[in-house]
C-alpha angles and dihedrals in degrees: 000000000000116000089210140015090224117111123222120206113207113196115202087028094167094048131095097273101025094055092052094046092050090050092052092049094047093047089051092054098254124142109252130192114197114223107212139109091255095051127096109262089030125221126205124172089210095050110060091185086076095056100079094052092049092048097045110123094354121148101190137010132208107208119206109164120209132252094359141310088243096067119105111270096020094111093054091049092050090049092051093045092048091052089050090050091053091050091049093056099252112164104194138034125192111191126198105214136180123249115238095011115126090198091054091051089056088054089050090057091052090058094041093054096042095098090240127110110266147182123195121209105196102188137190122221114310123249086217092067084084094057110021104035146036095317094062100077095049090048090052088050090051102246131077113196118191138159095243130100134196095331117135122220126191095225114211123219109234089219086070091049090051092049091052095044091051091051093046092051098046110023137060121244100062099078114137093354125146110205118194103207126205138142120261095263140022123243132183116238088252091055091047092052090047090055091052090048092049096050094043092041090229133131104249122160135195121218124191116210134180115270092244091056091049091049090052091051093051090047090053088053087056096238114167113271092237092054091048090052090051094049092049091047091054093048100041102035109025092038096054096108097273092112101043095103116095117240130206100226096118092050091048094048102039105020092237136085122273118262113265124240091240090056089052092049094050093046093047096044089056089063091061094235092132095043119118121202121228 
């Protein structure tokens, strides 16, 4: 039985945060509409004819923009979608934003000035990038190569993001709040990889390379030029030390400390995702 007649639209419903938020809402008896190209009704950021059907009758929206709020054109799309949400009668927007990204902060302001209730989740790099994204395969192969040096990042567990998004969508007390979300301590990528190696009892190394060399490697893999530019931007601009400081957003939002990277590693290692046969 539904606990409410309100409908929640979760954009990026198959992604790291969206999937977890949708699960929390469904398990709590809320009505959930999945925002993805494969859903019915479908939702596609690049096809605005899909927006009205996805927004019809929706009370609140979780916005996770793909591939990133920093890509060219993202701000205009967020502006257009927010205007459509207002026209559709949406009451609440929860935006997943990127910490240290000027472009993301412009998107935040679009949501904040929309006239709707809002909550901003300004997040650091995800712990789950090591297990559910592009870092996984190199870790399985035993060597993670990235164009970043001795810069520490307070990785955030997406379980914390999902907990906060669920609360912001369904509970009072988060209205017009901007939560800067980090883990409880900052680690370099080398230190993060060492923690994974220690817990899994595997030999896994981290290698820092110059940005130009990394660009050449991605080009050889025939990745789209726009995606390569985004990846290099995130590594060379966002990871320049500006985001090393730990923030208190998780504590403010949930009244408890953020999950630690080691807790994430132990929990994830137990699933076997980092195991290598033979």
